[in-house]
MDAnalysis code that builds the backbone (N, CA, C; Angstrom):
import MDAnalysis as mda
import numpy as np

u = mda.Universe.empty(204, n_residues=68, atom_resindex=np.repeat(np.arange(68), 3), trajectory=True)
u.add_TopologyAttr("name", ["N", "CA", "C"] * 68)
u.add_TopologyAttr("resid", np.arange(1, 69))
u.add_TopologyAttr("resname", ["MET", "ARG", "LYS", "ALA", "ALA", "GLY", "LEU", "ASN", "GLN", "ARG", "GLU", "LEU", "ALA", "GLU", "ARG", "LEU", "GLU", "LYS", "THR", "GLN", "SER", "TYR", "VAL", "ALA", "LYS", "VAL", "GLU", "LEU", "HIS", "GLU", "ARG", "ARG", "LEU", "ASP", "ILE", "VAL", "GLN", "LEU", "VAL", "GLU", "TRP", "LEU", "ARG", "ALA", "LEU", "GLU", "GLU", "ASP", "GLU", "LYS", "SER", "PHE", "PHE", "ALA", "GLU", "MET", "LEU", "LYS", "ASP", "ILE", "PRO", "LYS", "ALA", "LYS", "ARG", "LYS", "ARG", "GLY"])
u.atoms.positions = np.array([
    [8.079, 3.333, 1.458],
    [7.703, 4.004, 0.232],
    [7.433, 5.490, 0.489],
    [6.829, 5.763, 1.639],
    [6.534, 7.162, 1.966],
    [7.816, 7.968, 2.084],
    [8.777, 7.407, 2.816],
    [10.044, 8.116, 3.006],
    [10.795, 8.256, 1.694],
    [10.756, 7.199, 0.877],
    [11.417, 7.252, -0.440],
    [10.792, 8.318, -1.332],
    [9.496, 8.568, -1.125],
    [8.797, 9.612, -1.877],
    [9.083, 11.003, -1.323],
    [9.815, 11.053, -0.196],
    [10.167, 12.340, 0.391],
    [9.024, 12.995, 1.145],
    [8.091, 12.180, 1.629],
    [6.932, 12.718, 2.343],
    [7.002, 12.378, 3.828],
    [6.494, 13.275, 4.648],
    [6.319, 12.922, 6.052],
    [4.883, 12.424, 6.221],
    [4.552, 11.950, 7.401],
    [3.220, 11.390, 7.622],
    [2.117, 12.411, 7.386],
    [2.344, 13.615, 7.803],
    [1.333, 14.664, 7.628],
    [1.050, 14.921, 6.153],
    [2.120, 14.966, 5.353],
    [1.948, 15.224, 3.921],
    [1.191, 14.089, 3.228],
    [1.526, 12.854, 3.591],
    [0.795, 11.726, 3.014],
    [-0.659, 11.762, 3.467],
    [-0.878, 12.053, 4.734],
    [-2.249, 12.141, 5.255],
    [-3.060, 13.180, 4.486],
    [-2.453, 14.304, 4.176],
    [-3.147, 15.344, 3.411],
    [-3.535, 14.833, 2.031],
    [-2.626, 14.111, 1.378],
    [-2.924, 13.559, 0.053],
    [-4.053, 12.539, 0.118],
    [-4.118, 11.800, 1.227],
    [-5.151, 10.782, 1.411],
    [-6.445, 11.354, 1.973],
    [-6.396, 12.622, 2.383],
    [-7.509, 13.277, 3.062],
    [-7.878, 12.514, 4.338],
    [-6.829, 12.148, 5.074],
    [-6.956, 11.437, 6.346],
    [-6.135, 12.195, 7.385],
    [-6.135, 11.684, 8.607],
    [-5.341, 12.310, 9.660],
    [-3.941, 11.699, 9.695],
    [-3.027, 12.420, 10.311],
    [-1.662, 11.911, 10.479],
    [-1.680, 10.659, 11.338],
    [-2.575, 10.593, 12.322],
    [-2.634, 9.419, 13.197],
    [-3.077, 8.176, 12.428],
    [-3.910, 8.341, 11.408],
    [-4.314, 7.230, 10.548],
    [-3.089, 6.649, 9.845],
    [-2.270, 7.509, 9.278],
    [-1.049, 7.060, 8.602],
    [-0.127, 6.367, 9.595],
    [0.039, 6.949, 10.766],
    [0.902, 6.360, 11.789],
    [0.416, 4.970, 12.188],
    [-0.881, 4.806, 12.370],
    [-1.420, 3.506, 12.777],
    [-1.189, 2.445, 11.708],
    [-1.304, 2.826, 10.459],
    [-1.028, 1.869, 9.379],
    [0.450, 1.491, 9.398],
    [1.305, 2.470, 9.519],
    [2.746, 2.210, 9.518],
    [3.193, 1.396, 10.729],
    [2.486, 1.524, 11.842],
    [2.818, 0.761, 13.051],
    [2.103, -0.587, 13.101],
    [1.411, -0.923, 12.001],
    [0.668, -2.186, 11.886],
    [-0.446, -2.301, 12.921],
    [-0.983, -1.161, 13.327],
    [-2.123, -1.149, 14.241],
    [-3.432, -1.103, 13.467],
    [-3.321, -0.826, 12.177],
    [-4.494, -0.739, 11.306],
    [-4.111, -1.329, 9.965],
    [-4.996, -2.120, 9.385],
    [-4.745, -2.731, 8.084],
    [-5.424, -1.927, 6.987],
    [-4.889, -2.077, 5.782],
    [-5.507, -1.477, 4.619],
    [-6.204, -2.550, 3.813],
    [-7.387, -2.239, 3.304],
    [-7.992, -3.162, 2.352],
    [-7.426, -2.833, 0.974],
    [-7.804, -3.579, -0.031],
    [-7.219, -3.424, -1.360],
    [-7.499, -2.037, -1.945],
    [-8.682, -1.515, -1.713],
    [-9.029, -0.184, -2.230],
    [-8.163, 0.879, -1.557],
    [-8.003, 0.769, -0.251],
    [-7.166, 1.730, 0.473],
    [-5.708, 1.624, 0.029],
    [-5.239, 0.406, -0.214],
    [-3.865, 0.225, -0.676],
    [-3.653, 0.940, -2.007],
    [-4.590, 0.811, -2.904],
    [-4.479, 1.507, -4.196],
    [-4.484, 3.013, -3.977],
    [-5.287, 3.505, -3.056],
    [-5.290, 4.942, -2.745],
    [-3.915, 5.386, -2.244],
    [-3.301, 4.567, -1.373],
    [-1.968, 4.882, -0.865],
    [-0.958, 4.912, -2.014],
    [-1.002, 3.907, -2.865],
    [-0.055, 3.847, -3.988],
    [-0.190, 5.082, -4.868],
    [-1.409, 5.467, -5.141],
    [-1.636, 6.658, -5.974],
    [-1.175, 7.925, -5.265],
    [-1.414, 8.012, -3.961],
    [-0.964, 9.175, -3.191],
    [0.559, 9.270, -3.185],
    [1.213, 8.109, -3.240],
    [2.677, 8.062, -3.268],
    [3.230, 8.129, -4.687],
    [2.313, 8.259, -5.663],
    [2.671, 8.321, -7.082],
    [3.445, 7.079, -7.524],
    [3.012, 5.928, -7.009],
    [3.575, 4.632, -7.382],
    [2.646, 3.989, -8.412],
    [3.224, 3.232, -9.325],
    [2.438, 2.528, -10.327],
    [1.837, 1.273, -9.705],
    [0.498, 1.243, -9.619],
    [-0.129, 0.111, -8.957],
    [0.115, -1.209, -9.675],
    [0.116, -1.185, -11.002],
    [0.327, -2.423, -11.759],
    [1.704, -3.004, -11.479],
    [2.699, -2.166, -11.454],
    [4.064, -2.636, -11.160],
    [4.149, -3.161, -9.730],
    [3.507, -2.472, -8.799],
    [3.522, -2.888, -7.403],
    [2.930, -4.282, -7.258],
    [1.747, -4.487, -7.836],
    [1.094, -5.785, -7.699],
    [1.829, -6.880, -8.463],
    [2.382, -6.554, -9.614],
    [3.165, -7.547, -10.361],
    [4.353, -8.009, -9.531],
    [5.003, -7.082, -8.860],
    [6.151, -7.415, -8.006],
    [5.708, -8.246, -6.811],
    [4.588, -7.885, -6.202],
    [4.079, -8.631, -5.045],
    [3.701, -10.057, -5.430],
    [3.099, -10.217, -6.592],
    [2.648, -11.540, -7.022],
    [3.807, -12.488, -7.313],
    [4.962, -11.944, -7.627],
    [6.135, -12.788, -7.871],
    [6.504, -13.598, -6.635],
    [6.223, -13.067, -5.463],
    [6.602, -13.701, -4.203],
    [5.568, -14.703, -3.685],
    [4.443, -14.814, -4.377],
    [3.395, -15.730, -3.926],
    [3.463, -16.990, -4.785],
    [3.690, -18.129, -4.146],
    [3.767, -19.360, -4.942],
    [2.421, -19.680, -5.593],
    [2.494, -20.227, -6.790],
    [1.268, -20.597, -7.491],
    [0.687, -21.869, -6.892],
    [-0.617, -21.902, -6.760],
    [-1.283, -23.088, -6.228],
    [-1.279, -24.172, -7.307],
    [-1.078, -25.385, -6.867],
    [-1.119, -26.513, -7.792],
    [-2.553, -26.974, -7.929],
    [-2.933, -27.228, -9.152],
    [-4.289, -27.701, -9.412],
    [-4.337, -29.209, -9.347],
    [-5.430, -29.692, -8.808],
    [-5.663, -31.135, -8.815],
    [-6.301, -31.498, -10.145],
    [-5.810, -32.514, -10.741],
    [-6.408, -32.976, -11.982],
    [-7.242, -34.199, -11.704],
    [-8.347, -34.242, -12.292],
    [-9.116, -35.422, -11.997],
    [-10.408, -35.405, -12.626],
])
């Protein structure tokens, strides 16, 4: 998403008010994002969070409820 937005790591880091190494660690899966941080990333990338989550939820199977 960062590359599609035309940003390098430094530019995204500036938007997030973080360091370039923070962005690199997330991209290398050395650091995880919590939900709040993910929303910050989406906003920094000018992505619509609602569309992002709607798309992500499509891939998660719905749990079956037990009736009883």
